[in-house]
C-alpha positions in Angstrom: 127.2 95.6 71.7 123.8 94.5 71.4 121.0 96.6 72.1 118.4 96.3 74.8 114.8 95.5 73.5 112.9 98.5 75.5 109.6 97.3 75.5 110.4 93.8 76.7 112.8 94.4 79.0 112.4 92.0 82.4 111.2 93.5 85.4 114.2 91.7 87.2 116.6 94.0 85.1 114.9 97.0 86.0 115.1 96.3 89.5 118.5 95.6 89.3 119.2 99.0 87.8 117.1 100.4 90.4 118.7 99.0 93.4 122.0 100.1 91.7 120.7 103.7 91.5 119.2 104.0 95.0 122.8 102.6 96.7 124.3 105.9 94.8 122.2 108.3 96.9 122.9 107.3 100.4 125.3 110.2 101.1 124.6 113.0 103.3 124.1 116.4 101.4 123.2 120.1 103.2 122.9 123.4 102.3 123.5 126.5 104.5 123.0 130.2 103.4 124.9 132.8 105.4 124.2 136.6 105.1 123.1 136.5 101.5 122.1 139.6 99.7 120.9 139.7 96.0 120.9 142.8 94.3 119.4 143.7 90.6 120.8 146.9 89.3 119.7 149.3 92.2 117.5 147.1 93.7 117.8 145.0 96.9 116.0 141.7 96.0 116.9 139.7 98.8 118.3 141.0 102.2 120.3 139.1 104.7 118.9 135.6 104.5 120.3 133.2 106.8 118.9 129.6 106.5 120.1 125.8 106.8 118.1 123.4 104.5 116.9 120.0 106.0 118.5 117.2 104.3 116.2 114.6 102.8 113.1 116.3 103.1 111.0 118.4 101.5 111.5 122.6 101.8 108.6 124.6 100.3 109.4 128.5 99.9 106.0 130.4 100.2 105.1 133.9 100.3 103.5 136.8 97.9 104.4 137.2 94.3 107.7 139.4 94.0 109.0 138.6 97.6 112.2 136.9 96.2 111.1 133.2 96.1 112.2 132.4 92.9 115.5 134.6 93.3 116.4 132.4 96.3 116.0 129.4 94.4 118.2 130.7 91.5 121.1 131.1 93.9 121.5 127.4 94.6 122.6 126.8 91.5 124.1 130.1 90.2 121.5 130.8 87.6 122.1 134.4 88.3 125.3 134.0 86.4 124.5 134.7 83.0 122.6 138.1 84.4 125.4 140.7 84.6 123.2 143.6 86.7 122.9 141.0 89.5 125.3 141.1 92.2 125.6 138.7 95.1 127.0 139.0 98.4 127.4 136.4 101.2 127.8 132.5 101.3 125.5 129.5 100.0 127.5 126.5 101.2 126.7 123.2 99.4 128.2 120.0 100.7 130.8 122.1 102.9 131.9 124.4 100.0 130.7 127.9 99.1 129.5 127.7 95.6 130.3 131.4 95.5 133.6 131.3 96.3 136.8 131.6 94.1 137.9 128.6 92.0 134.2 126.9 92.1 133.3 124.8 89.1 130.1 126.2 88.4 129.3 123.3 86.0 129.7 120.7 89.1 127.5 123.2 91.1 124.9 122.9 88.5 125.1 119.2 88.2 124.5 118.6 91.8 121.0 120.3 91.3 118.0 118.9 89.3 115.6 121.7 88.1 112.2 121.6 87.4 110.7 124.6 86.1 107.2 125.9 85.8 106.4 124.7 82.7 107.7 121.3 81.1 110.6 121.9 78.8 111.1 118.7 77.0 114.1 118.8 74.2 112.7 118.7 70.7 113.6 114.9 70.3 112.2 111.4 71.4 111.5 110.3 74.9 114.3 108.2 74.9 116.8 110.6 73.7 115.4 113.3 76.4 116.5 111.3 79.3 119.8 109.9 77.6 120.7 113.7 76.7 122.4 114.4 79.7 124.3 111.4 80.6 125.6 111.4 77.1 127.0 114.7 77.5 128.6 113.9 80.7 130.5 110.8 79.0 128.1 108.0 79.2 129.1 106.0 75.7 128.1 102.4 75.7 124.8 101.5 74.3 123.5 99.3 77.0 124.5 101.6 79.9 122.6 104.3 77.9 119.4 102.1 77.6 119.9 100.7 81.3 119.9 104.5 82.1 116.5 105.6 80.3 114.7 102.6 81.8 116.3 103.1 85.2 114.8 107.1 85.5 111.6 106.8 83.8 110.6 103.5 86.1 111.7 105.9 89.1 109.4 108.7 88.0 106.3 106.4 87.5 106.6 107.1 83.6 107.9 103.7 82.1 104.9 101.8 82.0 103.2 104.4 80.2 105.5 105.1 77.5 107.4 101.7 77.1 105.9 101.0 73.8 106.4 104.5 72.5 110.0 105.5 73.8 111.3 106.4 70.7 108.5 108.8 69.7 108.5 112.7 70.1 108.6 113.9 73.5 105.9 116.6 72.5 103.4 114.2 72.1 103.2 113.4 75.7 100.5 115.1 77.9 101.8 118.3 79.9 101.9 116.0 82.9 103.9 113.6 81.5 106.2 115.6 79.9 106.6 117.2 83.4 107.6 113.8 84.8 109.8 113.4 81.8 111.9 116.4 82.6 112.2 115.1 86.1 113.5 111.8 84.9 115.7 113.8 82.6 117.0 116.1 85.5 117.7 112.9 87.8 119.5 111.1 84.9 122.7 113.1 85.6 122.7 112.1 89.3 122.1 115.2 91.0 122.0 115.5 94.6 119.4 118.0 95.0 115.7 118.7 93.3 114.8 122.5 92.9 111.2 123.0 91.4 110.0 126.5 90.8 106.1 126.2 91.0 106.7 122.8 89.0 103.0 122.1 89.2 101.4 125.3 88.5 100.7 124.8 85.3 99.3 121.0 85.8 95.7 119.8 86.1 94.8 118.5 89.6 95.4 114.8 88.3 99.0 115.4 87.3 99.7 117.9 90.2 98.9 114.5 92.3 101.3 112.5 90.7 104.4 115.0 90.6 103.5 115.7 94.3 103.5 111.8 94.9 106.9 111.5 93.3 108.0 114.4 95.6 107.3 112.7 98.7 108.9 109.6 97.1 112.2 111.2 96.1 112.7 112.9 99.5 114.2 109.6 100.7 117.2 110.0 98.8 117.1 113.8 98.0 117.0 117.3 99.3 113.9 118.9 97.5 113.6 122.6 97.7 110.5 123.7 96.1 109.1 127.3 95.6 105.0 127.2 95.6 102.2 129.9 95.2 99.8 127.3 97.0 99.6 127.0 100.7 97.6 124.0 100.5 100.6 122.1 98.5 102.8 123.3 101.0 100.9 122.0 103.8 100.6 118.3 101.9 103.8 117.8 101.3 106.3 120.1 103.0 108.6 119.0 106.0 109.8 122.3 106.3 108.4 125.7 105.6 110.4 128.9 104.5 107.9 132.0 104.4 109.6 135.3 102.9 108.2 138.6 102.4 109.8 141.7 100.6 113.3 139.7 100.0 113.4 138.9 103.8 113.1 135.5 105.4 110.3 136.3 108.1 110.0 132.6 109.6 111.0 129.3 108.8 110.2 125.9 110.6 108.9 122.5 110.5 105.3 122.5 108.7 103.0 121.3 111.5 104.6 124.2 113.9 104.3 127.0 111.2 100.8 126.3 110.1 99.4 125.7 113.7 101.6 127.8 115.8 103.3 130.7 113.9 105.3 133.1 115.9 105.5 136.1 113.6 102.4 138.6 113.4 103.1 138.9 109.7 103.0 135.0 109.0 99.8 135.0 111.1 98.3 137.3 108.6 100.0 135.6 105.4 98.0 132.4 106.7 94.7 134.3 107.3 94.8 135.5 103.7 95.2 139.3 104.6 97.7 139.3 101.4 98.6 137.5 98.9 
């Protein structure tokens, strides 16, 4: 099959791929957490967490360092499985399935979750191959389909116009902000249902941070997005829903405007006033 010229592919073709991609993402996806407890050796890290994550919205998890934010995020795609000293009790129900139940396919669980880490980690290969990597290992073989997939997701994260002339060059030559968007494209290319971000903009400059935030706001129309952030200003800018944690417990959660303008718990009020961080 003849290869596509990635530098000259028509906008109509890109729009066609993008339309197909968007139509795949119309299903309803929910997460409910019930009586979740996480222990690392003898330390009780998460304590009796009960939450429902709103779908097709941005949920920001906030709280002081060491309160369990990242630990909670990692329970959503079973990232603790490789750490034998971690014990987990309770339920994390994703699309009506308890992902900690018996006979759960962990690979399928993780495929649903696109993860964006604190620092971008592009694979040591070309920009093209970074995006193509996931679809290839999940069985996509035809060259034309792979080309279409790469275009589709680079376009979707706003990176295509910046890299189309150097698509075969090393991803390490991109700026940090571009690398983070590339990692987002790579995560989206396996067609997840959720996007998880663990302080995904903390290593970026203000311009790159703004671009990533704009991506999240655009993506929430099609994905449920859950972000750990250490920045209250960021949570206020982009979140639809806030979860405030302190010492392993969920202290308060609710819609962003209500949370910031009318907090119900005294501890929440003190945190928002900067009494501790």
